[in-house]
C-alpha positions, 0 to 999 in steps of 0.5 A: 657284074655282068653275066659273062664276068661270072663265068669263072673257071674251076680251080683245083684244090691245093694238095696241102690239106690237113686232117683233124681238129688239132692240125686244123687249129695249128693251120688256122692259128698260123694264118691268123697270126700272119694276118694280125701282123700285117694289119698291125703295120697299117695302124693301131688295131683295136684289141676287140674284134667286131663280130655278130652275136649270132653267126649269120651263117646259122640264119641262111647267110654265106658261110665263111671258110672257118665259119668264124666272121669278124672285122678289125678296127685299125686306127690311123692319125686321121682315119679308120680302116675297117677290115674283114678278119676271116675270109682268108682263114683255112677252109674247114669241111664237115669231115675235119679237112682243112685247106689253107688260104680260104678265099685268098683275099680280105676286104677293107674300107678307109674313111676319115675320122669325121665320117663317123661323126663321133658314132661307134664304129659298129653302128656306122653306115661304113661298117654296114658297107664293109659288112655287106661287101664281106658277105658278098665276097664270101657268097660269090667265092671267086672275087679274087679271080674277077679282080685278076681278070678285070682289075676291079669289081663293083657292086650295089648295096642296100646301106642302112642310114646311108648319107644323103646323096649317095643312093641312086634312083633304086636307093642303093649305094655303089662300091668299087673294089680295087687292089693296091691303093695309095696307102694300103698294100695290095696283098700280104703274105701268110705261111700258105701263100699271098692273100689279096687285100681289096679296098672298097671305095663308096661311089657317088651316085653319078659314078655308079651311073657312069659304070652302069651306062658304059658299054665296057664296064670293066674298062669304066671301072678301071678308068674310075679307079684311076680317076679316084686315085688321082683325086684329093680324097683318093680311095677314102670313102667320103660321103660329100666329095665331088663325083669323079667322072673319067673323060 
């Protein structure tokens, strides 16, 4: 993202905060229930969440709205969706004031079963991708406004055990974040308003270079998102697919 894309106007806090642990717990439970119900419409959701043993926020990482950090595994017939679970939690501050809607978004990634090669999901390179995307979203705080302004965003990540051919000359992997792909809705409703759902697609090195070399990077991302949507693999993150370069 270029410097001018980070110039986001400040948004006033909503006037629907609640005070106190009990009221905050009810607000959090309602938000989680709405998110759980939506994720269940996407496929079969594993009962257990993926979560770090030690919260990264305690080790200098970005703090999520309710501090809790987790990811859900959603299984489909031929693919798996990994989705963040907590970016849209209500914000909680040190004075026990709770503000609904959190970062106003969650992020997910979908890949065919073959991409995991029988490996445990939590140890896969794909989980590392969605983990890092989630942390970047939490750290930035206004990705939803960037998507509303530009249509999509991209980022580069240092991915552990990235499949051969995905990394660029800097040994990084590109990711495109877009809303409303073919088989994943663009948003879901909660009692506190609509939450945006962004789908991450891992880019081929040539696609990342296409964005980097473009004079209008926002337009290049929009063109790439459209080209991916029209491709055989669509938004799915498939390491060995051919690069799709918009003309």
